[in-house]
C-alpha positions as CSV (number, residue, x, y, z in Angstrom):
1,X,5.8,54.8,15.7
2,X,9.5,55.8,14.1
3,X,7.6,57.7,11.7
4,X,5.6,59.5,14.1
5,X,8.0,60.2,16.6
6,X,10.5,61.5,14.4
7,X,8.5,63.4,11.8
8,X,7.4,65.0,15.6
9,X,10.6,65.5,16.6
10,X,12.0,67.3,13.2
11,X,8.7,69.3,13.4
12,X,9.6,71.1,16.8
13,X,12.9,72.0,14.9
14,X,12.7,75.5,13.8
15,X,15.6,75.0,11.8
16,X,14.1,72.2,9.9
17,X,11.5,73.0,6.7
18,X,10.0,69.3,6.6
19,X,8.2,67.7,3.4
20,X,6.2,64.7,4.4
21,X,4.8,62.3,1.8
22,X,3.0,59.7,4.1
23,X,3.1,56.2,1.8
24,X,0.9,54.1,3.9
25,X,-1.4,54.7,6.6
26,X,-4.6,57.0,7.3
27,X,-4.4,59.5,4.7
28,X,-6.6,61.6,6.7
29,X,-3.7,62.2,9.0
30,X,-1.9,63.4,5.3
31,X,-4.0,67.0,5.1
32,X,-3.2,68.2,1.8
33,X,-4.0,71.9,2.6
34,X,-1.3,71.5,5.1
35,X,1.9,73.0,2.7
36,X,4.2,70.2,5.0
37,X,3.0,67.4,3.6
38,X,3.0,66.5,-0.4
39,X,1.1,64.1,-2.5
40,X,3.3,62.2,-4.8
41,X,7.2,61.5,-5.2
42,X,9.3,64.5,-7.4
43,X,9.3,62.7,-11.3
44,X,12.1,65.1,-12.4
45,X,15.2,66.9,-11.2
46,X,14.1,70.9,-10.9
47,X,11.2,69.1,-8.5
48,X,13.9,67.5,-6.1
49,X,17.6,68.8,-6.4
50,X,17.0,72.6,-5.9
51,X,14.4,71.7,-3.3
52,X,15.7,69.5,-0.5
53,X,19.3,68.7,0.3
54,X,18.2,65.4,2.5
55,X,15.7,62.7,2.6
56,X,15.0,60.2,5.2
57,X,13.3,56.7,3.6
58,X,11.8,54.6,5.7
59,X,9.7,51.1,5.3
60,X,8.5,51.9,1.9
61,X,8.7,49.1,-0.9
62,X,11.1,49.7,-3.6
63,X,8.0,48.7,-6.4
64,X,7.2,52.1,-5.0
65,X,9.4,53.8,-7.0
66,X,9.9,53.8,-10.8
67,X,13.4,53.2,-12.4
68,X,13.3,56.4,-13.4
69,X,12.6,58.1,-9.9
70,X,15.7,55.2,-8.5
71,X,17.6,56.9,-10.8
72,X,17.2,60.3,-9.3
73,X,17.4,59.6,-6.0
74,X,21.0,58.6,-6.9
75,X,22.0,61.4,-8.4
76,X,20.6,63.3,-6.0
77,X,23.1,61.5,-3.5
78,X,26.0,61.1,-6.3
79,X,26.0,64.1,-8.2
80,X,23.7,67.0,-6.3
81,X,25.9,66.0,-2.7
82,X,22.6,65.3,-0.7
83,X,21.9,62.9,2.5
84,X,20.4,59.7,2.3
85,X,18.4,58.2,5.3
86,X,18.3,54.5,4.9
87,X,15.7,53.5,8.1
88,X,15.0,49.4,8.2
89,X,11.2,47.9,8.4
90,X,10.1,45.0,7.9
91,X,9.4,43.3,4.9
92,X,10.0,46.1,3.1
93,X,13.5,48.0,3.5
94,X,16.2,47.2,3.1
95,X,15.0,44.1,1.2
96,X,13.6,45.0,-1.5
97,X,16.1,47.3,-3.3
98,X,18.4,44.2,-4.0
99,X,19.0,44.7,-7.5
100,X,17.6,47.9,-8.1
101,X,19.8,51.5,-8.7
102,X,19.5,52.5,-4.8
103,X,21.6,48.8,-3.9
104,X,25.0,50.4,-4.1
105,X,23.4,53.3,-1.9
106,X,23.3,51.2,0.9
107,X,26.6,50.8,3.2
108,X,25.7,47.1,3.6
109,X,24.7,44.2,1.1
110,X,21.4,43.2,1.5
111,X,19.9,39.8,1.6
112,X,17.4,38.3,0.6
113,X,14.3,38.8,3.2
114,X,13.5,36.0,5.9
115,X,10.2,36.6,6.7
116,X,9.4,34.8,10.6
117,X,6.4,33.1,10.0
118,X,3.2,33.4,11.2
119,X,3.5,30.4,13.9
120,X,6.7,32.2,15.1
121,X,4.5,35.1,15.1
122,X,2.2,33.8,17.1
123,X,4.1,31.5,19.6
124,X,7.9,33.3,19.0
125,X,6.6,36.5,20.1
126,X,10.0,38.9,19.9
127,X,10.2,39.4,23.9
128,X,13.5,39.4,24.1
129,X,15.3,43.0,23.7
130,X,19.2,43.4,22.3
131,X,21.8,46.0,22.9
132,X,24.0,47.6,20.0
133,X,27.8,48.2,20.5
134,X,29.8,51.3,19.0
135,X,32.2,50.4,17.4
136,X,35.8,52.0,17.3
137,X,34.2,54.3,14.9
138,X,31.0,54.9,16.3
139,X,33.0,56.4,19.3
140,X,34.4,58.8,17.9
141,X,32.4,59.7,15.3
142,X,29.9,63.0,15.4
143,X,26.7,61.5,14.3
144,X,27.0,59.0,17.7
145,X,27.8,61.9,20.3
146,X,25.3,61.7,23.6
147,X,27.8,63.1,25.5
148,X,30.9,65.4,24.8
149,X,32.8,62.5,27.5
150,X,33.3,59.7,25.5
151,X,33.4,57.4,29.2
152,X,30.0,59.5,30.1
153,X,29.3,58.8,26.0
154,X,29.1,54.8,25.9
155,X,27.7,54.5,29.1
156,X,24.5,56.1,27.4
157,X,24.6,53.6,24.6
158,X,24.9,50.8,26.8
159,X,21.9,52.0,28.9
160,X,19.5,52.9,25.5
161,X,16.7,50.3,25.7
162,X,17.0,47.7,23.7
163,X,15.5,46.8,20.0
164,X,13.5,43.7,19.5
165,X,14.3,43.8,15.7
166,X,16.6,44.0,13.2
167,X,17.7,43.6,9.7
168,X,19.9,40.9,8.9
169,X,21.9,42.1,6.0
170,X,25.8,41.1,5.0
171,X,28.9,42.5,5.4
172,X,29.6,46.6,5.3
173,X,30.8,48.2,1.7
174,X,34.3,48.2,1.4
175,X,34.2,52.2,1.6
176,X,31.2,52.5,4.5
177,X,31.7,52.8,8.2
178,X,29.9,50.5,11.2
179,X,29.2,53.1,14.3
180,X,27.0,50.3,15.8
181,X,26.6,46.9,15.5
182,X,24.7,43.7,17.0
183,X,25.9,42.8,20.8
184,X,25.2,39.3,20.2
185,X,24.0,38.1,16.9
186,X,26.3,37.8,13.8
187,X,26.6,37.0,10.2
188,X,29.7,34.8,8.6
189,X,31.4,38.4,8.9
190,X,31.2,39.3,12.0
191,X,28.0,41.0,14.3
192,X,25.4,42.1,12.3
193,X,25.8,46.1,11.5
194,X,23.1,47.9,12.7
195,X,24.0,51.6,11.8
196,X,26.5,52.3,9.2
197,X,27.3,55.0,6.9
198,X,29.2,55.6,3.8
199,X,29.9,58.6,1.2
200,X,28.4,57.7,-2.2
201,X,29.6,60.2,-4.7
202,X,29.4,64.0,-3.7
203,X,27.1,63.3,-0.6
204,X,26.5,60.9,2.0
205,X,24.0,57.7,3.6
206,X,23.3,56.9,6.5
207,X,22.3,53.3,7.5
208,X,19.7,52.8,10.1
209,X,18.8,48.5,10.9
210,X,16.6,48.6,13.3
211,X,12.5,50.1,13.3
212,X,12.2,51.5,17.3
213,X,14.7,54.3,18.0
214,X,11.6,56.1,19.2
215,X,12.3,53.7,22.5
216,X,15.5,55.9,23.6
217,X,12.7,58.6,24.2
218,X,11.8,56.1,27.2
219,X,11.9,59.0,30.5
220,X,13.6,61.2,28.9
221,X,11.8,62.1,25.7
222,X,13.8,63.8,22.9
223,X,16.9,64.3,25.0
224,X,18.8,61.2,23.2
225,X,16.5,60.3,20.4
226,X,16.8,63.8,18.5
227,X,20.7,64.3,19.8
228,X,21.3,61.1,17.9
229,X,18.7,62.0,15.1
230,X,19.5,65.9,14.5
231,X,23.0,65.0,14.5
232,X,22.6,62.6,11.8
233,X,20.2,65.1,9.8
234,X,23.0,67.7,10.3
235,X,26.3,65.6,8.9
236,X,24.8,64.4,6.0
237,X,22.2,67.6,5.0
238,X,24.9,70.2,5.0
């Protein structure tokens, strides 16, 4: 659902030129005669650096990329100065990126994946939503501005529909800013970071540790949902 709604929102934005690589799913949805869909990830610098300014990486298994492709992504951010958005998802992102060339791009420390197990999925479904709190950095960061008035902005964030799943990661990296954190659950270093960003070389990285920001569309469509994502895309991609 995150892929579906974010893709559609970007396609409606005439300022964006979106290229889509559908890693898994119904192949009939990836109509390769449509120039917006690509069949494979670039293998060489000439196919990535001059063409793109921003990459959005969803719940993709790190095994999909070769070592050379991961190094290419790392250089895409650090040398070209491009933006990278990392959207968490179960069970691959961020967990499978531990001990890979992309690990240090994450603004948070990656922990091993801890599945809930089949019994928990059946008998203890995730039915209680949780909220995220803006940090002091998040309250003033342009990516997190849903309203020009600071007090109204905090009110909007507090009233957004809750999430049900988040990636349990470690603490932020030394140069990272945590913009939003879990309202109730903590790790050994404090509340779990849910939205964090950092500079990496010449570029920037945004980590979103939940997989359902599309829920922010409830009764409001793209008003708040795409305001956040549009600001993130512009901030990182420009």
